[in-house]
Structures are given as structure tokens and as C-alpha cells.
C-alpha positions as semicolon CSV with decimal commas, in nm:
position;residue;x (nm);y (nm);z (nm)
1;K;0,000;0,000;0,000
2;N;0,284;0,238;0,077
3;C;0,528;0,134;-0,196
4;H;0,396;-0,080;-0,479
5;I;0,061;0,088;-0,550
6;P;0,201;0,446;-0,544
7;T;0,471;0,334;-0,786
8;L;0,215;0,179;-1,020
9;Q;0,018;0,503;-1,007
10;K;0,317;0,696;-1,139
11;F;0,314;0,496;-1,463
12;P;-0,049;0,465;-1,576
13;E;0,065;0,427;-1,936
14;L;0,249;0,107;-1,838
15;F;0,045;-0,047;-1,556
16;D;-0,321;-0,092;-1,476
17;C;-0,392;-0,233;-1,130
18;V;-0,702;-0,447;-1,191
19;A;-0,709;-0,672;-0,882
20;V;-0,585;-0,699;-0,525
21;W;-0,571;-1,013;-0,313
22;S;-0,497;-1,108;0,046
23;R;-0,528;-1,419;0,255
24;R;-0,774;-1,231;0,475
25;K;-1,090;-1,051;0,366
26;E;-1,030;-0,769;0,616
27;S;-0,693;-0,684;0,462
28;V;-0,846;-0,654;0,116
29;E;-1,123;-0,424;0,234
30;T;-0,876;-0,205;0,425
31;L;-0,652;-0,178;0,121
32;L;-0,935;-0,094;-0,118
33;H;-1,068;0,180;0,108
34;S;-0,729;0,333;0,190
35;N;-0,604;0,433;-0,154
36;V;-0,693;0,775;-0,289
37;F;-0,716;0,669;-0,651
38;L;-1,020;0,455;-0,571
39;A;-1,377;0,575;-0,522
40;S;-1,521;0,572;-0,173
41;S;-1,829;0,364;-0,244
42;S;-1,804;-0,013;-0,227
43;S;-2,003;-0,329;-0,252
44;S;-1,916;-0,679;-0,143
45;S;-2,057;-1,025;-0,174
46;S;-2,104;-1,283;0,099
47;S;-1,811;-1,482;0,232
48;S;-1,741;-1,815;0,393
49;S;-1,444;-1,954;0,586
50;S;-1,229;-2,254;0,512
51;N;-1,109;-2,494;0,779
52;D;-0,788;-2,297;0,828
53;G;-0,982;-1,978;0,899
54;I;-0,903;-1,810;0,569
55;H;-1,201;-1,636;0,408
56;V;-1,296;-1,763;0,066
57;D;-1,557;-1,685;-0,195
58;I;-1,503;-1,312;-0,156
59;S;-1,545;-1,044;-0,420
60;T;-1,515;-0,683;-0,310
61;Q;-1,515;-0,400;-0,561
62;I;-1,501;-0,026;-0,515
63;N;-1,633;0,066;-0,859
64;Q;-1,618;-0,053;-1,216
65;A;-1,306;0,155;-1,286
66;G;-1,112;0,037;-0,980
67;P;-0,943;-0,295;-0,902
68;Q;-1,142;-0,601;-0,798
69;G;-1,075;-0,738;-0,450
70;Y;-1,024;-1,107;-0,376
71;S;-0,930;-1,305;-0,067
72;G;-0,859;-1,660;0,042
73;E;-0,787;-1,966;-0,166
74;E;-1,084;-1,928;-0,398
75;G;-0,998;-1,567;-0,468
76;L;-0,640;-1,667;-0,549
77;Q;-0,762;-1,932;-0,789
78;Q;-0,976;-1,674;-0,965
79;I;-0,680;-1,441;-1,009
80;L;-0,439;-1,710;-1,126
81;Q;-0,670;-1,926;-1,337
82;E;-0,970;-1,720;-1,444
83;R;-0,838;-1,366;-1,481
84;K;-0,664;-1,402;-1,816
85;D;-0,626;-1,024;-1,833
86;I;-0,381;-1,030;-1,542
87;Q;-0,027;-1,059;-1,673
88;V;0,183;-0,964;-1,370
89;V;0,149;-1,046;-1,000
90;I;0,320;-0,836;-0,732
91;M;0,367;-1,015;-0,399
92;A;0,432;-0,876;-0,053
93;L;0,378;-1,176;0,174
94;P;0,550;-1,303;0,489
95;L;0,885;-1,458;0,413
96;D;0,792;-1,808;0,527
97;V;0,489;-1,842;0,296
98;Q;0,583;-1,636;-0,008
99;P;0,789;-1,899;-0,198
100;R;0,492;-2,130;-0,257
101;Y;0,284;-1,842;-0,393
102;V;0,565;-1,745;-0,630
103;T;0,565;-2,100;-0,760
104;R;0,188;-2,104;-0,809
105;A;0,187;-1,773;-0,995
106;L;0,463;-1,886;-1,230
107;E;0,285;-2,215;-1,295
108;A;-0,026;-2,014;-1,384
109;G;0,170;-1,822;-1,646
110;K;0,202;-1,491;-1,458
111;H;0,510;-1,273;-1,443
112;V;0,607;-1,220;-1,077
113;L;0,762;-0,941;-0,873
114;S;0,806;-1,072;-0,517
115;E;0,931;-0,897;-0,207
116;K;1,278;-0,962;-0,076
117;P;1,435;-1,178;0,047
118;I;1,353;-1,478;-0,171
119;A;1,295;-1,729;0,110
120;P;1,355;-1,788;0,483
121;T;1,646;-2,027;0,424
122;V;1,923;-2,062;0,167
123;A;1,805;-2,413;0,080
124;E;1,450;-2,299;0,007
125;A;1,574;-2,002;-0,194
126;Q;1,792;-2,233;-0,402
127;R;1,498;-2,468;-0,464
128;L;1,285;-2,177;-0,582
129;C;1,559;-2,050;-0,815
130;D;1,613;-2,401;-0,952
131;F;1,240;-2,432;-1,013
132;Y;1,231;-2,105;-1,204
133;Y;1,532;-2,181;-1,423
134;S;1,463;-2,548;-1,493
135;H;1,086;-2,592;-1,489
136;N;0,969;-2,686;-1,838
137;N;0,593;-2,662;-1,800
138;F;0,547;-2,285;-1,799
139;P;0,270;-2,173;-2,036
140;S;0,530;-1,928;-2,164
141;K;0,908;-1,962;-2,161
142;L;0,940;-1,585;-2,138
143;L;0,804;-1,550;-1,786
144;Q;0,993;-1,301;-1,571
145;W;1,044;-1,336;-1,197
146;S;1,219;-1,052;-1,017
147;V;1,283;-0,978;-0,651
148;A;1,192;-0,629;-0,530
149;E;1,528;-0,526;-0,388
150;N;1,567;-0,157;-0,470
151;F;1,920;-0,063;-0,359
152;R;2,060;-0,203;-0,686
153;Y;1,876;0,074;-0,871
154;E;1,951;0,369;-0,644
155;P;2,129;0,641;-0,849
156;G;2,401;0,693;-0,587
157;I;2,488;0,325;-0,572
158;Q;2,485;0,297;-0,950
159;R;2,720;0,595;-0,968
160;I;2,965;0,425;-0,728
161;A;2,946;0,101;-0,927
162;D;3,022;0,296;-1,247
163;A;3,315;0,471;-1,078
164;V;3,463;0,137;-0,972
165;K;3,447;0,015;-1,331
166;T;3,566;0,328;-1,511
167;E;3,773;0,528;-1,262
168;I;3,893;0,319;-0,967
169;G;3,970;-0,018;-1,119
170;T;3,937;-0,380;-1,010
171;P;3,868;-0,403;-0,635
172;I;4,074;-0,635;-0,416
173;L;3,947;-0,553;-0,068
174;F;3,626;-0,405;0,071
175;S;3,493;-0,298;0,408
176;L;3,124;-0,247;0,488
177;N;3,028;-0,082;0,818
178;I;2,662;-0,010;0,892
179;R;2,497;0,125;1,207
180;L;2,121;0,138;1,155
181;P;1,938;0,143;1,489
182;F;1,580;0,011;1,481
183;K;1,395;0,185;1,763
184;P;1,091;0,019;1,928
185;N;0,850;0,252;1,744
186;N;0,995;0,176;1,401
187;P;0,696;0,088;1,177
188;Y;0,890;-0,192;1,011
189;L;0,901;-0,373;1,345
190;Q;0,526;-0,356;1,396
191;T;0,415;-0,622;1,148
192;T;0,343;-0,959;1,307
193;W;0,571;-1,155;1,079
194;R;0,865;-0,930;1,174
195;S;0,785;-0,904;1,546
196;Q;0,711;-1,279;1,576
197;P;0,913;-1,441;1,297
198;S;0,894;-1,813;1,233
199;W;1,240;-1,823;1,071
200;Y;1,590;-1,776;1,206
201;G;1,721;-1,421;1,193
202;G;1,389;-1,240;1,217
203;L;1,428;-0,885;1,087
204;F;1,793;-0,937;0,999
205;P;1,771;-1,113;0,661
206;D;1,483;-0,888;0,557
207;V;1,699;-0,576;0,598
208;F;2,052;-0,706;0,540
209;V;1,955;-0,821;0,191
210;H;1,985;-0,453;0,088
211;S;2,346;-0,444;0,203
212;T;2,439;-0,761;0,018
213;A;2,274;-0,631;-0,299
214;M;2,466;-0,304;-0,265
215;V;2,801;-0,481;-0,221
216;R;2,741;-0,707;-0,520
217;K;2,636;-0,410;-0,734
218;V;2,938;-0,198;-0,643
219;L;3,189;-0,484;-0,674
220;D;3,019;-0,626;-0,986
221;C;3,051;-0,975;-0,843
222;G;2,834;-1,282;-0,814
223;V;2,746;-1,480;-0,504
224;P;3,016;-1,515;-0,236
225;T;3,230;-1,827;-0,247
226;K;3,323;-1,815;0,123
227;V;3,148;-1,659;0,424
228;S;3,222;-1,673;0,796
229;A;3,014;-1,477;1,044
230;M;2,932;-1,429;1,410
231;T;2,596;-1,290;1,522
232;S;2,457;-1,165;1,851
233;S;2,147;-1,003;1,998
234;H;2,151;-0,683;2,205
235;A;1,814;-0,506;2,168
236;D;1,527;-0,668;2,359
237;H;1,265;-0,526;2,122
238;I;1,424;-0,687;1,816
239;P;1,348;-1,060;1,786
240;S;1,639;-1,291;1,704
241;V;1,980;-1,148;1,608
242;D;2,052;-0,779;1,548
243;T;2,432;-0,758;1,514
244;M;2,687;-0,931;1,292
245;V;3,053;-0,929;1,201
246;A;3,155;-1,130;0,896
247;N;3,424;-1,199;0,640
248;A;3,330;-1,275;0,280
249;V;3,511;-1,372;-0,038
250;F;3,370;-1,320;-0,387
251;G;3,531;-1,508;-0,675
252;N;3,831;-1,740;-0,675
253;N;4,209;-1,719;-0,688
254;T;4,341;-1,411;-0,867
255;N;3,991;-1,274;-0,931
256;A;3,886;-1,290;-0,567
257;V;3,755;-0,987;-0,378
258;Q;3,756;-1,025;-0,002
259;G;3,639;-0,803;0,279
260;S;3,480;-0,750;0,617
261;I;3,126;-0,662;0,717
262;S;3,023;-0,499;1,044
263;L;2,651;-0,438;1,095
264;S;2,415;-0,364;1,381
265;F;2,045;-0,277;1,408
266;A;2,057;-0,244;1,788
267;G;1,976;0,103;1,913
């Protein structure tokens, strides 16, 4: 609501938001009524609940010109299987459930933009990447799946990456030091899946992914070949770890770039 929809609104010649979906009916209704580009009047049909408590058989619409609202499993099926006009799906779901929805959307022939990080564990992220690159049953072989990590596209970071290539030369060593205190009232700590995470690391992988993307962009390198790290927790209001020191190596032998990382979200 605060990032994706406003961005879509800036490019009406490229994007037309025709549907919104959530696992819960209440979230859909809140979203539809909170955006200024939609009319204030609304109508909704009856709903039922599945055994897991998720509302299904929901259709909420603000007006004929605005997006249609869906929720629950049945609503998802409608978007993926029945709405042939929908070409792209943007996902902002909790980290531990998002991978299976990415898979379903790709299998339905939709392009996907999913929130970062890819998955709660390296193994699950690798499985999802392998599925995308090797699956042969896509309705179209031109499907695009991208992860919504934005630091790679920040003008300042792009300028540094260009300077490394054209002015500085091949890097050998790097040092990354970040102090980014997350206070108790930080809005990014208020969501349930961040305040009560079901995966190791909690907030840490959700935020640190920006730093890794920045390093890889600036150094123009692939995935690290070696990593050693120590983590700790200091802030009581931040679940799981909040501080890390690490050493990382990108590349091999004479092409290797190695460096240190020091990072803390504790206030």
C-alpha cells in the first residue's frame, strides 16, 4: 500500500492495477478503502471460511473503474486461473509463505515481482531458483520473476558502481560498516511476521539483503564463495539477532575480492 501501488500510479501508461488479493478478507477491504485513486463507495458479496480460517468466496469491488478485490484460496484461484487479463502479479507476503505463492503464480503463467528476500532459508531459496530456471511446464518460456530489492537501482549506488568500473579499477578488498538502529517505534518492526518471525534471523535477513545487494552491485561480483560470520542479539525489542561481524570472499584465486562486514540494528 505504501510502496507498490504508489509506484504503479506513477506509470499509468504502463500499468493498470485491476485486482488486489490477500489471505484475509479484512486486509483486502482495508486496502481498497485506503487508496486515494479509488472511489469511496463499495459493494461486497457474501463470504465463507475454510477450515484454516481463511475467508474464501469473496469479491469486493469499489467501482467498475477500480481494481477487484479477492481473498482466500478461492480468490487466489480466480486471479491465477480465471483472470486471463492479469499478466503480472506483485507479492508482498511473509517470508515463510511467499515462496509457494511465487511457484503457483509462475505455474499459472504470470510474471512475478516478489518482495525480498527470496525465502527464509538458503536451501528454500535455491529450490525456488532451480524451479524457475529449470521448470519446463510454464505456459510461456518468457516469464519473468524478479525480486523487489531496490538498492541495486539507487542512483548513488549505480554511480559508485560505475566509478569502480571506469575510474577506480578492479577491487581487491572491501569494508562495509553499517549502524542502523531500529527503535521500538519503528513501523517496520510492527508487522506480526517481523515481530514474531517463524524463521531464524527475524528482521535481519529482511533488511541485510539490501546491504548484500549493494556490495554485489558496487563490486560487480556474483554470489560469495566463502562466508564466515558471528551474530549476537543486544536489543530486547528486536526478535532474534541484530548484530553481525563477517568476512566474505567473492570469486576465486586471482579474481577474488575479499572483505569485512560490520553491521548492527541495535539502538
